[in-house]
Biopython code that builds the backbone (N, CA, C, O; Angstrom):
import numpy as np
from Bio.PDB.StructureBuilder import StructureBuilder

atoms = [
    (1, "MET", "N", (-33.136, 81.533, 128.726)),
    (1, "MET", "CA", (-34.113, 82.567, 128.574)),
    (1, "MET", "C", (-34.118, 83.136, 127.168)),
    (1, "MET", "O", (-33.720, 84.283, 126.965)),
    (2, "PRO", "N", (-34.551, 82.377, 126.220)),
    (2, "PRO", "CA", (-34.637, 82.882, 124.845)),
    (2, "PRO", "C", (-35.562, 84.099, 124.771)),
    (2, "PRO", "O", (-36.453, 84.277, 125.601)),
    (3, "TYR", "N", (-35.328, 84.914, 123.773)),
    (3, "TYR", "CA", (-36.135, 86.120, 123.582)),
    (3, "TYR", "C", (-37.249, 85.845, 122.577)),
    (3, "TYR", "O", (-37.004, 85.340, 121.482)),
    (4, "ASN", "N", (-38.479, 86.186, 122.966)),
    (4, "ASN", "CA", (-39.624, 86.016, 122.076)),
    (4, "ASN", "C", (-39.783, 87.193, 121.128)),
    (4, "ASN", "O", (-40.327, 87.043, 120.033)),
    (5, "SER", "N", (-39.312, 88.358, 121.541)),
    (5, "SER", "CA", (-39.414, 89.542, 120.692)),
    (5, "SER", "C", (-38.245, 90.467, 121.001)),
    (5, "SER", "O", (-37.582, 90.334, 122.029)),
    (6, "ILE", "N", (-38.005, 91.410, 120.087)),
    (6, "ILE", "CA", (-36.888, 92.330, 120.286)),
    (6, "ILE", "C", (-37.136, 93.273, 121.458)),
    (6, "ILE", "O", (-36.193, 93.847, 122.000)),
    (7, "SER", "N", (-38.381, 93.435, 121.847)),
    (7, "SER", "CA", (-38.682, 94.308, 122.991)),
    (7, "SER", "C", (-38.129, 93.736, 124.298)),
    (7, "SER", "O", (-38.015, 94.459, 125.287)),
    (8, "GLN", "N", (-37.791, 92.465, 124.311)),
    (8, "GLN", "CA", (-37.238, 91.808, 125.495)),
    (8, "GLN", "C", (-35.709, 91.860, 125.552)),
    (8, "GLN", "O", (-35.114, 91.471, 126.556)),
    (9, "LEU", "N", (-35.080, 92.333, 124.492)),
    (9, "LEU", "CA", (-33.623, 92.370, 124.437)),
    (9, "LEU", "C", (-33.069, 93.336, 125.478)),
    (9, "LEU", "O", (-33.776, 94.240, 125.922)),
    (10, "PRO", "N", (-31.819, 93.152, 125.868)),
    (10, "PRO", "CA", (-31.193, 94.069, 126.824)),
    (10, "PRO", "C", (-31.181, 95.501, 126.276)),
    (10, "PRO", "O", (-31.154, 95.713, 125.064)),
    (11, "ASP", "N", (-31.203, 96.465, 127.178)),
    (11, "ASP", "CA", (-31.188, 97.879, 126.780)),
    (11, "ASP", "C", (-30.007, 98.207, 125.882)),
    (11, "ASP", "O", (-30.136, 99.006, 124.954)),
    (12, "SER", "N", (-28.866, 97.606, 126.147)),
    (12, "SER", "CA", (-27.665, 97.886, 125.352)),
    (12, "SER", "C", (-27.857, 97.521, 123.884)),
    (12, "SER", "O", (-27.193, 98.081, 123.012)),
    (13, "VAL", "N", (-28.748, 96.600, 123.615)),
    (13, "VAL", "CA", (-29.056, 96.226, 122.231)),
    (13, "VAL", "C", (-30.186, 97.105, 121.704)),
    (13, "VAL", "O", (-30.058, 97.700, 120.634)),
    (14, "ARG", "N", (-31.272, 97.191, 122.431)),
    (14, "ARG", "CA", (-32.445, 97.942, 121.960)),
    (14, "ARG", "C", (-32.164, 99.420, 121.722)),
    (14, "ARG", "O", (-32.709, 100.012, 120.790)),
    (15, "LYS", "N", (-31.321, 100.017, 122.553)),
    (15, "LYS", "CA", (-31.087, 101.459, 122.464)),
    (15, "LYS", "C", (-29.990, 101.853, 121.481)),
    (15, "LYS", "O", (-29.894, 103.020, 121.101)),
    (16, "HIS", "N", (-29.158, 100.891, 121.064)),
    (16, "HIS", "CA", (-27.991, 101.267, 120.268)),
    (16, "HIS", "C", (-27.823, 100.498, 118.962)),
    (16, "HIS", "O", (-26.947, 100.831, 118.164)),
    (17, "VAL", "N", (-28.642, 99.481, 118.730)),
    (17, "VAL", "CA", (-28.517, 98.671, 117.519)),
    (17, "VAL", "C", (-29.778, 98.863, 116.671)),
    (17, "VAL", "O", (-30.888, 98.804, 117.201)),
    (18, "PRO", "N", (-29.622, 99.094, 115.351)),
    (18, "PRO", "CA", (-30.798, 99.250, 114.487)),
    (18, "PRO", "C", (-31.690, 98.008, 114.524)),
    (18, "PRO", "O", (-31.242, 96.926, 114.904)),
    (19, "LYS", "N", (-32.944, 98.170, 114.131)),
    (19, "LYS", "CA", (-33.921, 97.090, 114.219)),
    (19, "LYS", "C", (-33.457, 95.804, 113.544)),
    (19, "LYS", "O", (-33.594, 94.725, 114.120)),
    (20, "GLN", "N", (-32.916, 95.900, 112.347)),
    (20, "GLN", "CA", (-32.451, 94.690, 111.664)),
    (20, "GLN", "C", (-31.351, 94.003, 112.471)),
    (20, "GLN", "O", (-31.309, 92.776, 112.549)),
    (21, "GLY", "N", (-30.468, 94.789, 113.066)),
    (21, "GLY", "CA", (-29.423, 94.238, 113.918)),
    (21, "GLY", "C", (-29.996, 93.596, 115.167)),
    (21, "GLY", "O", (-29.461, 92.601, 115.657)),
    (22, "GLN", "N", (-31.080, 94.158, 115.685)),
    (22, "GLN", "CA", (-31.746, 93.576, 116.846)),
    (22, "GLN", "C", (-32.346, 92.217, 116.492)),
    (22, "GLN", "O", (-32.302, 91.283, 117.292)),
    (23, "ASP", "N", (-32.904, 92.116, 115.289)),
    (23, "ASP", "CA", (-33.434, 90.823, 114.827)),
    (23, "ASP", "C", (-32.310, 89.798, 114.723)),
    (23, "ASP", "O", (-32.475, 88.644, 115.119)),
    (24, "ILE", "N", (-31.166, 90.226, 114.189)),
    (24, "ILE", "CA", (-30.005, 89.339, 114.074)),
    (24, "ILE", "C", (-29.578, 88.875, 115.461)),
    (24, "ILE", "O", (-29.324, 87.690, 115.678)),
    (25, "TYR", "N", (-29.500, 89.816, 116.399)),
    (25, "TYR", "CA", (-29.099, 89.495, 117.770)),
    (25, "TYR", "C", (-30.040, 88.468, 118.380)),
    (25, "TYR", "O", (-29.594, 87.471, 118.946)),
    (26, "LYS", "N", (-31.325, 88.706, 118.268)),
    (26, "LYS", "CA", (-32.327, 87.813, 118.863)),
    (26, "LYS", "C", (-32.228, 86.402, 118.286)),
    (26, "LYS", "O", (-32.231, 85.420, 119.028)),
    (27, "GLU", "N", (-32.142, 86.310, 116.978)),
    (27, "GLU", "CA", (-32.084, 84.991, 116.344)),
    (27, "GLU", "C", (-30.788, 84.256, 116.698)),
    (27, "GLU", "O", (-30.807, 83.053, 116.959)),
    (28, "ALA", "N", (-29.678, 84.969, 116.706)),
    (28, "ALA", "CA", (-28.397, 84.345, 117.056)),
    (28, "ALA", "C", (-28.389, 83.909, 118.514)),
    (28, "ALA", "O", (-27.914, 82.820, 118.838)),
    (29, "PHE", "N", (-28.914, 84.756, 119.391)),
    (29, "PHE", "CA", (-28.974, 84.410, 120.815)),
    (29, "PHE", "C", (-29.800, 83.142, 121.005)),
    (29, "PHE", "O", (-29.359, 82.205, 121.669)),
    (30, "ASN", "N", (-30.989, 83.114, 120.427)),
    (30, "ASN", "CA", (-31.886, 81.968, 120.610)),
    (30, "ASN", "C", (-31.283, 80.685, 120.047)),
    (30, "ASN", "O", (-31.433, 79.614, 120.634)),
    (31, "SER", "N", (-30.610, 80.797, 118.921)),
    (31, "SER", "CA", (-29.960, 79.630, 118.331)),
    (31, "SER", "C", (-28.839, 79.117, 119.232)),
    (31, "SER", "O", (-28.730, 77.915, 119.475)),
    (32, "ALA", "N", (-28.010, 80.034, 119.724)),
    (32, "ALA", "CA", (-26.909, 79.648, 120.609)),
    (32, "ALA", "C", (-27.438, 79.096, 121.927)),
    (32, "ALA", "O", (-26.845, 78.177, 122.491)),
    (33, "TRP", "N", (-28.533, 79.638, 122.422)),
    (33, "TRP", "CA", (-29.146, 79.154, 123.665)),
    (33, "TRP", "C", (-29.461, 77.665, 123.528)),
    (33, "TRP", "O", (-29.235, 76.880, 124.449)),
    (34, "ASP", "N", (-29.985, 77.295, 122.363)),
    (34, "ASP", "CA", (-30.316, 75.887, 122.115)),
    (34, "ASP", "C", (-29.057, 75.050, 121.881)),
    (34, "ASP", "O", (-28.923, 73.944, 122.404)),
    (35, "GLU", "N", (-28.146, 75.597, 121.091)),
    (35, "GLU", "CA", (-26.943, 74.846, 120.714)),
    (35, "GLU", "C", (-26.019, 74.567, 121.894)),
    (35, "GLU", "O", (-25.403, 73.503, 121.955)),
    (36, "TYR", "N", (-25.915, 75.495, 122.822)),
    (36, "TYR", "CA", (-24.985, 75.361, 123.938)),
    (36, "TYR", "C", (-25.700, 75.071, 125.261)),
    (36, "TYR", "O", (-25.278, 75.540, 126.318)),
    (37, "ALA", "N", (-26.767, 74.306, 125.193)),
    (37, "ALA", "CA", (-27.537, 73.974, 126.400)),
    (37, "ALA", "C", (-26.711, 73.156, 127.388)),
    (37, "ALA", "O", (-26.834, 73.322, 128.601)),
    (38, "SER", "N", (-25.889, 72.294, 126.870)),
    (38, "SER", "CA", (-25.073, 71.435, 127.721)),
    (38, "SER", "C", (-23.727, 72.092, 128.018)),
    (38, "SER", "O", (-23.090, 72.646, 127.122)),
    (39, "ALA", "N", (-23.301, 72.031, 129.264)),
    (39, "ALA", "CA", (-22.019, 72.619, 129.667)),
    (39, "ALA", "C", (-20.850, 72.022, 128.892)),
    (39, "ALA", "O", (-19.849, 72.703, 128.671)),
    (40, "LYS", "N", (-20.960, 70.772, 128.480)),
    (40, "LYS", "CA", (-19.866, 70.129, 127.744)),
    (40, "LYS", "C", (-19.694, 70.719, 126.343)),
    (40, "LYS", "O", (-18.655, 70.527, 125.712)),
    (41, "ASP", "N", (-20.711, 71.437, 125.855)),
    (41, "ASP", "CA", (-20.636, 72.068, 124.541)),
    (41, "ASP", "C", (-20.029, 73.469, 124.597)),
    (41, "ASP", "O", (-19.792, 74.088, 123.559)),
    (42, "ARG", "N", (-19.779, 73.965, 125.805)),
    (42, "ARG", "CA", (-19.234, 75.314, 125.992)),
    (42, "ARG", "C", (-17.780, 75.235, 126.428)),
    (42, "ARG", "O", (-17.362, 74.262, 127.057)),
    (43, "ARG", "N", (-17.014, 76.261, 126.092)),
    (43, "ARG", "CA", (-15.614, 76.340, 126.516)),
    (43, "ARG", "C", (-15.533, 76.998, 127.884)),
    (43, "ARG", "O", (-16.318, 77.893, 128.198)),
    (44, "GLY", "N", (-14.607, 76.565, 128.674)),
    (44, "GLY", "CA", (-14.363, 77.192, 129.965)),
    (44, "GLY", "C", (-15.553, 77.126, 130.890)),
    (44, "GLY", "O", (-16.346, 76.185, 130.850)),
    (45, "ASP", "N", (-15.663, 78.147, 131.731)),
    (45, "ASP", "CA", (-16.708, 78.177, 132.746)),
    (45, "ASP", "C", (-17.875, 79.081, 132.367)),
    (45, "ASP", "O", (-18.726, 79.372, 133.208)),
    (46, "ALA", "N", (-17.928, 79.523, 131.130)),
    (46, "ALA", "CA", (-18.990, 80.439, 130.706)),
    (46, "ALA", "C", (-20.360, 79.781, 130.845)),
    (46, "ALA", "O", (-20.538, 78.602, 130.539)),
    (47, "SER", "N", (-21.308, 80.565, 131.309)),
    (47, "SER", "CA", (-22.671, 80.064, 131.442)),
    (47, "SER", "C", (-23.341, 80.010, 130.068)),
    (47, "SER", "O", (-22.854, 80.588, 129.097)),
    (48, "ARG", "N", (-24.428, 79.328, 130.016)),
    (48, "ARG", "CA", (-25.210, 79.224, 128.780)),
    (48, "ARG", "C", (-25.605, 80.614, 128.288)),
    (48, "ARG", "O", (-25.528, 80.902, 127.094)),
    (49, "GLU", "N", (-26.024, 81.465, 129.210)),
    (49, "GLU", "CA", (-26.443, 82.813, 128.846)),
    (49, "GLU", "C", (-25.269, 83.644, 128.338)),
    (49, "GLU", "O", (-25.407, 84.366, 127.351)),
    (50, "GLU", "N", (-24.116, 83.550, 129.000)),
    (50, "GLU", "CA", (-22.931, 84.300, 128.557)),
    (50, "GLU", "C", (-22.533, 83.905, 127.142)),
    (50, "GLU", "O", (-22.232, 84.767, 126.315)),
    (51, "VAL", "N", (-22.531, 82.620, 126.865)),
    (51, "VAL", "CA", (-22.158, 82.136, 125.540)),
    (51, "VAL", "C", (-23.162, 82.627, 124.500)),
    (51, "VAL", "O", (-22.768, 83.058, 123.417)),
    (52, "ALA", "N", (-24.436, 82.568, 124.814)),
    (52, "ALA", "CA", (-25.459, 83.013, 123.872)),
    (52, "ALA", "C", (-25.307, 84.506, 123.556)),
    (52, "ALA", "O", (-25.466, 84.914, 122.406)),
    (53, "HIS", "N", (-25.001, 85.319, 124.570)),
    (53, "HIS", "CA", (-24.781, 86.753, 124.322)),
    (53, "HIS", "C", (-23.524, 86.966, 123.472)),
    (53, "HIS", "O", (-23.525, 87.820, 122.585)),
    (54, "GLN", "N", (-22.470, 86.218, 123.721)),
    (54, "GLN", "CA", (-21.244, 86.341, 122.934)),
    (54, "GLN", "C", (-21.502, 86.008, 121.472)),
    (54, "GLN", "O", (-21.036, 86.712, 120.576)),
    (55, "VAL", "N", (-22.240, 84.941, 121.236)),
    (55, "VAL", "CA", (-22.572, 84.531, 119.868)),
    (55, "VAL", "C", (-23.431, 85.602, 119.200)),
    (55, "VAL", "O", (-23.219, 85.934, 118.033)),
    (56, "ALA", "N", (-24.390, 86.137, 119.930)),
    (56, "ALA", "CA", (-25.285, 87.149, 119.375)),
    (56, "ALA", "C", (-24.517, 88.416, 118.983)),
    (56, "ALA", "O", (-24.734, 88.962, 117.901)),
    (57, "TRP", "N", (-23.622, 88.886, 119.859)),
    (57, "TRP", "CA", (-22.828, 90.072, 119.529)),
    (57, "TRP", "C", (-21.931, 89.796, 118.333)),
    (57, "TRP", "O", (-21.745, 90.668, 117.484)),
    (58, "SER", "N", (-21.377, 88.605, 118.258)),
    (58, "SER", "CA", (-20.525, 88.249, 117.128)),
    (58, "SER", "C", (-21.307, 88.323, 115.816)),
    (58, "SER", "O", (-20.785, 88.785, 114.801)),
    (59, "ALA", "N", (-22.542, 87.872, 115.843)),
    (59, "ALA", "CA", (-23.387, 87.926, 114.645)),
    (59, "ALA", "C", (-23.674, 89.366, 114.243)),
    (59, "ALA", "O", (-23.652, 89.694, 113.057)),
    (60, "VAL", "N", (-23.938, 90.218, 115.206)),
    (60, "VAL", "CA", (-24.193, 91.637, 114.923)),
    (60, "VAL", "C", (-22.943, 92.283, 114.330)),
    (60, "VAL", "O", (-23.033, 93.058, 113.378)),
    (61, "LYS", "N", (-21.780, 91.965, 114.891)),
    (61, "LYS", "CA", (-20.524, 92.585, 114.460)),
    (61, "LYS", "C", (-20.139, 92.221, 113.024)),
    (61, "LYS", "O", (-19.303, 92.895, 112.422)),
    (62, "LYS", "N", (-20.730, 91.176, 112.477)),
    (62, "LYS", "CA", (-20.450, 90.808, 111.084)),
    (62, "LYS", "C", (-21.037, 91.832, 110.115)),
    (62, "LYS", "O", (-20.515, 92.014, 109.015)),
    (63, "GLN", "N", (-22.115, 92.498, 110.517)),
    (63, "GLN", "CA", (-22.774, 93.433, 109.616)),
    (63, "GLN", "C", (-22.788, 94.871, 110.112)),
    (63, "GLN", "O", (-23.120, 95.784, 109.356)),
    (64, "TYR", "N", (-22.432, 95.080, 111.370)),
    (64, "TYR", "CA", (-22.476, 96.412, 111.969)),
    (64, "TYR", "C", (-21.162, 96.718, 112.671)),
    (64, "TYR", "O", (-20.432, 95.817, 113.086)),
    (65, "SER", "N", (-20.881, 97.999, 112.792)),
    (65, "SER", "CA", (-19.730, 98.425, 113.582)),
    (65, "SER", "C", (-20.184, 99.549, 114.503)),
    (65, "SER", "O", (-21.118, 100.289, 114.192)),
    (66, "LYS", "N", (-19.512, 99.661, 115.633)),
    (66, "LYS", "CA", (-19.881, 100.660, 116.630)),
    (66, "LYS", "C", (-19.256, 101.999, 116.251)),
    (66, "LYS", "O", (-18.049, 102.100, 116.032)),
    (67, "GLY", "N", (-20.097, 103.011, 116.179)),
    (67, "GLY", "CA", (-19.627, 104.333, 115.805)),
    (67, "GLY", "C", (-19.142, 105.130, 117.007)),
    (67, "GLY", "O", (-19.290, 104.707, 118.154)),
    (68, "ASP", "N", (-18.561, 106.293, 116.725)),
    (68, "ASP", "CA", (-18.082, 107.181, 117.780)),
    (68, "ASP", "C", (-19.222, 107.671, 118.666)),
    (68, "ASP", "O", (-18.999, 108.089, 119.802)),
    (69, "ASP", "N", (-20.439, 107.618, 118.143)),
    (69, "ASP", "CA", (-21.614, 108.067, 118.909)),
    (69, "ASP", "C", (-22.128, 106.998, 119.874)),
    (69, "ASP", "O", (-23.072, 107.245, 120.624)),
    (70, "GLY", "N", (-21.507, 105.802, 119.860)),
    (70, "GLY", "CA", (-21.913, 104.731, 120.740)),
    (70, "GLY", "C", (-22.983, 103.828, 120.157)),
    (70, "GLY", "O", (-23.333, 102.810, 120.756)),
    (71, "ASP", "N", (-23.510, 104.193, 118.986)),
    (71, "ASP", "CA", (-24.517, 103.379, 118.321)),
    (71, "ASP", "C", (-23.866, 102.493, 117.262)),
    (71, "ASP", "O", (-22.762, 102.765, 116.791)),
    (72, "TRP", "N", (-24.569, 101.443, 116.908)),
    (72, "TRP", "CA", (-24.085, 100.507, 115.891)),
    (72, "TRP", "C", (-24.646, 100.907, 114.542)),
    (72, "TRP", "O", (-25.826, 101.237, 114.423)),
    (73, "HIS", "N", (-23.772, 100.877, 113.500)),
    (73, "HIS", "CA", (-24.151, 101.293, 112.147)),
    (73, "HIS", "C", (-23.766, 100.216, 111.155)),
    (73, "HIS", "O", (-22.776, 99.508, 111.335)),
    (74, "ARG", "N", (-24.566, 100.102, 110.100)),
    (74, "ARG", "CA", (-24.306, 99.132, 109.038)),
    (74, "ARG", "C", (-22.936, 99.391, 108.441)),
    (74, "ARG", "O", (-22.561, 100.538, 108.197)),
    (75, "LYS", "N", (-22.194, 98.324, 108.207)),
    (75, "LYS", "CA", (-20.855, 98.459, 107.577)),
    (75, "LYS", "C", (-21.012, 98.824, 106.125)),
    (75, "LYS", "O", (-20.017, 98.984, 105.417)),
]
sb = StructureBuilder()
sb.init_structure("model")
sb.init_model(0)
sb.init_chain("A")
sb.init_seg("    ")
for serial, (resi, resn, name, xyz) in enumerate(atoms, 1):
    if name == "N":
        sb.init_residue(resn, " ", resi, " ")
    sb.init_atom(name, np.array(xyz, "f"), 0.0, 1.0, " ", f" {name:<3s}", serial, name[0])
structure = sb.get_structure()
């Protein structure tokens, strides 16, 4: 289920990550969705969707950190 726009992202992303971070999340998720389509390309029992979300959060964490307010801020 790749995302066509940031408006489709989970609430946890849309409500707490700045717009640029949301773009990063969407692009990373969609890329991972394609890259890990086959179960043999994934580690363990993680689903395609779980892996794509993990990759997307990892991409966001490279440029943002979670603040005490619960929102993500540019490093």
